[in-house]
ZAMARGU-4260 file (C-alpha; in steps of 0.2 Angstrom, whole numbers, plus 5000, padded with zeros to 4 digits):
<rodrens>
0) 4693/4964/4512 | 4693/4954/4496 | 4704/4939/4501 | 4707/4933/4483 | 4713/4950/4478
5) 4724/4951/4494 | 4732/4934/4490 | 4735/4940/4472 | 4744/4955/4478 | 4755/4945/4490
10) 4759/4933/4476 | 4764/4948/4465 | 4749/4944/4453 | 4741/4961/4456 | 4746/4979/4459
15) 4746/4984/4477 | 4738/5000/4482 | 4755/5006/4488 | 4773/5001/4487 | 4786/5009/4498
20) 4804/5006/4490 | 4821/5010/4494 | 4821/5012/4513 | 4830/5000/4525 | 4816/4990/4534
25) 4819/4988/4553 | 4814/4970/4557 | 4809/4968/4575 | 4808/4950/4574 | 4826/4947/4570
30) 4833/4964/4575 | 4841/4968/4559 | 4839/4979/4544 | 4832/4973/4527 | 4835/4981/4510
35) 4818/4978/4503 | 4801/4985/4498 | 4784/4984/4507 | 4768/4981/4497 | 4751/4988/4505
40) 4734/4983/4500 | 4717/4987/4509 | 4726/4995/4524 | 4737/4980/4527 | 4754/4974/4522
45) 4753/4961/4509 | 4770/4957/4505 | 4788/4961/4510 | 4802/4959/4497 | 4808/4965/4480
50) 4798/4966/4463 | 4781/4971/4469 | 4771/4984/4459 | 4759/4997/4465 | 4746/5009/4459
55) 4756/5022/4470 | 4775/5019/4472 | 4786/5030/4484 | 4804/5031/4485 | 4811/5031/4503
60) 4828/5030/4499 | 4839/5036/4514 | 4826/5033/4527 | 4822/5019/4539 | 4805/5011/4538
65) 4798/5005/4555 | 4782/4999/4562 | 4770/5012/4570 | 4775/5016/4588 | 4765/5009/4602
70) 4763/5015/4620 | 4759/5001/4631 | 4753/5012/4646 | 4747/5030/4646 | 4733/5042/4653
75) 4727/5054/4640 | 4720/5065/4653 | 4737/5069/4660 | 4741/5079/4645 | 4725/5090/4649
80) 4720/5087/4631 | 4705/5077/4625 | 4708/5061/4615 | 4707/5072/4599 | 4720/5084/4605
85) 4732/5070/4611 | 4731/5061/4595 | 4735/5077/4585 | 4752/5078/4595 | 4756/5060/4595
90) 4752/5055/4577 | 4765/5067/4570 | 4778/5058/4582 | 4775/5041/4574 | 4763/5034/4587
95) 4749/5024/4579 | 4742/5015/4594 | 4741/5017/4613 | 4735/5007/4627 | 4726/5021/4636
100) 4719/5019/4654 | 4704/5031/4657 | 4704/5029/4676 | 4706/5048/4678 | 4690/5053/4670
105) 4682/5037/4677 | 4685/5044/4694 | 4677/5061/4691 | 4663/5056/4678 | 4660/5037/4681
110) 4655/5026/4666 | 4650/5042/4656 | 4668/5048/4656 | 4674/5031/4649 | 4661/5031/4636
115) 4666/5049/4631 | 4684/5045/4629 | 4679/5030/4618 | 4667/5040/4608 | 4679/5054/4604
120) 4693/5041/4600 | 4683/5035/4585 | 4688/5050/4574 | 4706/5050/4580 | 4720/5047/4567
125) 4728/5034/4580 | 4720/5020/4589 | 4716/5022/4607 | 4713/5005/4614 | 4706/5007/4631
130) 4709/4998/4647 | 4694/4996/4659 | 4699/5006/4674 | 4700/4993/4688 | 4703/5004/4703
135) 4689/5017/4704 | 4693/5021/4718 | 4711/5017/4719 | 4709/5013/4737 | 4696/5014/4750
140) 4704/5031/4756 | 4700/5040/4740 | 4683/5048/4735 | 4678/5046/4716 | 4661/5051/4709
145) 4655/5033/4711 | 4664/5016/4713 | 4666/5005/4697 | 4663/4987/4702 | 4665/4971/4693
150) 4648/4973/4684 | 4655/4990/4677 | 4670/4980/4671 | 4659/4968/4662 | 4648/4982/4654
155) 4664/4990/4648 | 4670/4974/4639 | 4652/4969/4633 | 4650/4986/4625 | 4667/4986/4617
160) 4673/5002/4626 | 4688/4992/4633 | 4698/4978/4628 | 4709/4974/4643 | 4710/4977/4662
165) 4718/4993/4667 | 4732/4994/4680 | 4727/4985/4696 | 4734/4997/4709 | 4726/4990/4725
170) 4740/4978/4727 | 4736/4975/4745 | 4719/4970/4740 | 4726/4958/4727 | 4738/4950/4740
175) 4725/4949/4754 | 4712/4941/4743 | 4699/4956/4743 | 4684/4949/4736 | 4679/4965/4727
180) 4696/4966/4719 | 4696/4948/4713 | 4679/4950/4706 | 4686/4962/4694 | 4700/4951/4689
185) 4688/4937/4686 | 4677/4949/4676 | 4691/4952/4664 | 4692/4934/4658 | 4707/4930/4647
190) 4710/4948/4643 | 4727/4956/4647 | 4728/4962/4665 | 4740/4977/4668 | 4749/4977/4685
195) 4754/4991/4697 | 4766/4985/4710 | 4778/4998/4716 | 4792/4991/4726 | 4784/4973/4727
200) 4796/4959/4728 | 4798/4942/4736 | 4783/4933/4742 | 4771/4948/4741 | 4776/4948/4722
205) 4773/4930/4720 | 4755/4932/4728 | 4752/4947/4717 | 4756/4937/4701 | 4743/4924/4705
210) 4731/4937/4699 | 4737/4937/4682 | 4742/4955/4683 | 4758/4951/4674 | 4765/4968/4669
215) 4771/4983/4679 | 4776/5001/4675 | 4781/5006/4693 | 4798/4998/4695 | 4811/5011/4700
220) 4827/5000/4705 | 4837/4988/4695 | 4835/4974/4707 | 4816/4976/4708 | 4815/4976/4689
225) 4826/4961/4687 | 4816/4951/4700 | 4800/4955/4691 | 4807/4949/4675 | 4813/4933/4683
230) 4795/4930/4690 | 4787/4931/4673 | 4781/4949/4673 | 4783/4961/4658 | 4793/4976/4662
235) 4785/4992/4657 | 4799/5004/4658 | 4792/5021/4662 | 4799/5037/4656 | 4786/5051/4659
240) 4787/5069/4662 | 4791/5068/4681 | 4793/5049/4683 | 4809/5044/4675 | 4815/5026/4677
245) 4823/5022/4660 | 4841/5027/4666 | 4839/5015/4681 | 4832/5001/4672 | 4840/5002/4655
250) 4855/4990/4660 | 4843/4976/4661 | 4842/4976/4642 | 4860/4982/4639 | 4867/4967/4648
255) 4855/4955/4639 | 4846/4962/4624 | 4835/4946/4623 | 4825/4954/4637 | 4819/4967/4625
260) 4806/4954/4621 | 4799/4955/4638 | 4802/4974/4641 | 4793/4989/4634 | 4794/5008/4636
265) 4779/5017/4641 | 4774/5035/4645 | 4762/5034/4658 | 4760/5053/4662 | 4765/5066/4650
270) 4760/5085/4648 | 4755/5092/4631 | 4770/5103/4631 | 4781/5088/4633 | 4773/5079/4619
275) 4774/5094/4608 | 4792/5099/4612 | 4801/5083/4617 | 4791/5069/4609 | 4781/5054/4613
280) 4788/5036/4609 | 4800/5043/4597 | 4808/5052/4612 | 4808/5036/4622 | 4818/5027/4608
285) 4831/5041/4607 | 4833/5040/4626 | 4835/5021/4626 | 4849/5023/4613 | 4857/5036/4624
290) 4856/5024/4638 | 4866/5010/4629 | 4851/5000/4622 | 4854/4995/4603 | 4843/5005/4592
295) 4834/4989/4585 | 4831/4982/4603 | 4824/4999/4608 | 4812/4999/4593 | 4806/4982/4597
300) 4802/4989/4615 | 4789/5002/4607 | 4782/4991/4594 | 4782/4972/4594 | 4784/4970/4613
305) 4768/4980/4617 | 4759/4971/4603 | 4764/4954/4610 | 4759/4959/4627 | 4742/4965/4623
310) 4739/4952/4609 | 4738/4964/4595 | 4743/4952/4582 | 4739/4964/4568 | 4752/4977/4572
315) 4769/4980/4579 | 4780/4974/4565 | 4783/4976/4546 | 4776/4959/4540 | 4763/4951/4530
320) 4745/4952/4537 | 4749/4966/4549 | 4741/4983/4548 | 4750/4995/4537 | 4754/5006/4552
325) 4772/5013/4546 | 4784/5026/4550 | 4798/5033/4540 | 4812/5040/4550 | 4829/5047/4546
330) 4838/5035/4557 | 4833/5025/4573 | 4847/5034/4583 | 4840/5051/4580 | 4822/5045/4576
335) 4816/5061/4567 | 4799/5056/4560 | 4797/5060/4542 | 4781/5051/4537 | 4767/5042/4545
340) 4755/5030/4538 | 4740/5023/4547 | 4731/5008/4538 | 4741/5012/4523 | 4735/5031/4522
345) 4748/5045/4524 | 4742/5054/4540 | 4758/5065/4544 | 4772/5072/4536 | 4787/5081/4543
350) 4778/5086/4559 | 4762/5091/4551 | 4746/5082/4553 | 4737/5079/4536 | 4718/5081/4536
355) 4715/5095/4547 | 4709/5096/4566 | 4701/5080/4573 | 4683/5082/4578 | 4679/5084/4596
360) 4664/5076/4605 | 4652/5083/4618 | 4660/5081/4636 | 4651/5071/4649 | 4640/5080/4661
365) 4648/5084/4678 | 4640/5088/4695 | 4635/5107/4696 | 4634/5107/4715 | 4642/5122/4722
370) 4655/5120/4736 | 4659/5133/4749 | 4677/5138/4749 | 4686/5135/4766 | 4689/5149/4778
375) 4706/5155/4784 | 4702/5147/4801 | 4702/5130/4793 | 4721/5131/4792 | 4723/5135/4810
380) 4732/5119/4817 | 4734/5119/4836 | 4749/5108/4841 | 4748/5097/4856 | 4762/5099/4868
385) 4778/5090/4863 | 4771/5083/4846 | 4779/5081/4830 | 4770/5082/4813 | 4769/5070/4798
390) 4776/5078/4782 | 4775/5071/4764 | 4793/5072/4757 | 4793/5076/4738 | 4806/5066/4728
395) 4811/5074/4712 | 4807/5064/4696 | 4798/5051/4706 | 4780/5048/4711 | 4785/5039/4727
400) 4786/5051/4742 | 4795/5050/4759 | 4785/5047/4775 | 4793/5061/4786 | 4791/5065/4805
405) 4797/5082/4809 | 4796/5095/4822 | 4783/5108/4817 | 4787/5127/4815 | 4776/5134/4829
410) 4769/5152/4829 | 4756/5156/4843 | 4754/5138/4847 | 4749/5134/4829 | 4759/5123/4816
415) 4763/5135/4801 | 4772/5135/4785 | 4791/5139/4785 | 4799/5144/4768 | 4816/5142/4776
420) 4812/5123/4779 | 4803/5122/4762 | 4788/5117/4772 | 4771/5121/4765 | 4752/5117/4769
425) 4744/5104/4758 | 4725/5102/4758 | 4713/5091/4748 | 4694/5095/4747 | 4682/5082/4740
430) 4672/5089/4726 | 4666/5074/4716 | 4652/5070/4727 | 4649/5088/4733 | 4653/5085/4751
435) 4667/5098/4753 | 4676/5087/4766 | 4694/5093/4767 | 4710/5087/4775 | 4726/5097/4779
440) 4744/5091/4781 | 4761/5097/4776 | 4773/5094/4761 | 4792/5097/4759 | 4800/5099/4743
445) 4789/5110/4732 | 4800/5126/4735 | 4786/5138/4737 | 4791/5154/4746 | 4774/5163/4746
450) 4756/5161/4739 | 4748/5144/4733 | 4746/5133/4718 | 4731/5123/4715 | 4724/5109/4704
455) 4709/5098/4701 | 4721/5085/4694 | 4725/5075/4709 | 4728/5057/4706 | 4717/5047/4707
460) 4701/5053/4713 | 4705/5070/4707 | 4697/5081/4720 | 4704/5099/4723 | 4722/5100/4729
465) 4731/5116/4735 | 4748/5118/4742 | 4752/5135/4749 | 4761/5146/4762 | 4748/5157/4769
470) 4730/5155/4774 | 4723/5168/4763 | 4731/5161/4748 | 4725/5143/4752 | 4707/5150/4754
475) 4707/5160/4737 | 4715/5145/4728 | 4701/5134/4733 | 4688/5147/4728 | 4697/5148/4711
480) 4695/5130/4708 | 4677/5131/4713 | 4674/5146/4701 | 4683/5136/4687 | 4673/5120/4690
485) 4691/5113/4688 | 4707/5118/4682 | 4724/5124/4688 | 4730/5140/4695 | 4743/5151/4705
490) 4737/5164/4718 | 4745/5176/4730 | 4734/5182/4743 | 4717/5187/4735 | 4726/5189/4718
495) 4725/5176/4704 | 4741/5177/4695 | 4736/5164/4682 | 4724/5150/4678 | 4718/5137/4666
500) 4701/5129/4665 | 4699/5111/4663 | 4680/5109/4660 | 4681/5091/4654 | 4679/5081/4670
505) 4690/5094/4678 | 4704/5086/4669 | 4705/5091/4651 | 4702/5106/4639 | 4696/5102/4622
510) 4704/5117/4614 | 4718/5114/4601 | 4735/5109/4610 | 4744/5126/4607 | 4731/5136/4616
515) 4731/5124/4631 | 4750/5123/4632 | 4750/5143/4632 | 4738/5143/4646 | 4748/5130/4655
520) 4764/5139/4653 | 4757/5155/4660 | 4752/5145/4676 | 4769/5137/4677 | 4777/5154/4676
525) 4766/5161/4690 | 4771/5146/4700 | 4789/5150/4698 | 4785/5168/4704 | 4779/5160/4720
530) 4796/5152/4722 | 4795/5134/4716 | 4810/5128/4705 | 4802/5112/4700 | 4802/5108/4681
535) 4784/5101/4682 | 4777/5108/4698 | 4759/5104/4694 | 4762/5086/4689 | 4772/5084/4705
540) 4757/5092/4715 | 4745/5080/4706 | 4753/5064/4713 | 4754/5070/4732 | 4736/5062/4734
545) 4739/5045/4726 | 4736/5034/4740 | 4742/5018/4731 | 4760/5024/4729 | 4772/5024/4743
550) 4774/5031/4755 | 4764/5046/4763 | 4750/5054/4754 | 4735/5065/4758 | 4717/5063/4752
555) 4701/5071/4757 | 4700/5058/4771 | 4717/5063/4778 | 4735/5056/4778 | 4737/5039/4770
560) 4751/5026/4770 | 4745/5009/4764 | 4762/5002/4769 | 4758/5007/4787 | 4740/5001/4787
565) 4731/5016/4780 | 4725/5032/4788 | 4739/5041/4798 | 4737/5055/4811 | 4744/5072/4808
570) 4753/5072/4824 | 4766/5060/4831 | 4771/5058/4849 | 4789/5064/4853
</rodrens>
């Protein structure tokens, strides 16, 4: 940029490229509205005030002008869209930047997956600022394609693929001083280090904070969130498709809105349909206002707060020197996005993305090894006399689960499923390394009456996961995933009711969003035919193997409960 020309525009001695007039400008520094104009030059804001002249001048009377919305923690892969498809949906919602952690595709494709995400992001209308995936694997009880160690973190930083350290989920490793975990922390240097500490309080929280991981999106109770704020953490209040923590945590900001400077709202995991139909950060703002947070404080939590946390000094506010990433909405309360500018260029208007489809990149190569489908005999579980079984208890709208110990339903000496007790089989097969190792357990809460649902989206290692009510359906579901090379599906016996392929790392589909959403909806409808009444059954299924989230989970290595020391047996003595 020509500094002399930029200064001249700021002084009012030269015309700006663009002047936006007539709007109420939302000031996230002082939490007030200003009746003023904004001058843009060279993609940045040169001045805020009356009297500026521009080559182009636009009247925004009746609208509110805000900074571009920022998501401080998300996983693009959870939408089942590639970065291009994700950006097409979020740009029209006012999002201009996200802190994206690509640890999903890093688990299935290694370093090549991270590079792919970065490469495709270069042509996207929004900024995808990637965090180096710090936990591949998330724990020693998960099986990714390859582990990414401290040297891999350094490579991502040195190559400019990533600019911060992604969520450090192995909190026992942090607290216990695990050398491999701490090597990754040291590798991040002075970059921001995102945390992940579900339920962590007291002395363990103090120990975790010594790592410099000073943010957390896993708080799910008011007192937990309060303690984390008191100990110096930035509170990332998550409101995802199935993990909803805003209503519980909003009182922290309602009772003292100064806390909005240390709180931000994040999405973590959203489906493509949710983005299209409900929104992205615009929806978070509306929900926050409904929960009693004032509109300007809520706006700060999706603009300046994430910018401050990540050190993005060039965005997050309507102020001189900041990028001209701007959004015009009808009001903060309703947050209907009318126009979006990225670096001073209009990129979206009234829900329509300008400039056409975003280019797609060639996906990373994945293993072509062929796995054998399990046999029906693999689900014959002989019950020792008088033993009970461990069961994963699903909790609606939460990623945390219950560690249940229940009497099994027994038929011919075998532990079987029981629709009357909402008891289904759950099985995970390792596919990233081609071993085909499989573990079988039980889950309660999916609501299945028959058949099976299956997915290659199974946090965090993303091996094949199937939940079902009979052995034939379980076998066919695994065979379907193998045939697709990754995807989601619903089967009944030998019949495939619906399926959607996810050829990019077993996680994403590069097609336009509407096509992916249509395919996903067909699979969800088929899951409903099988009995589940969950609003997002496949997202709920995907978290049942995430070993670093309390309590009981199932990976290809078996039942895992980190709070109880790791691997757990299927059977428990009476």
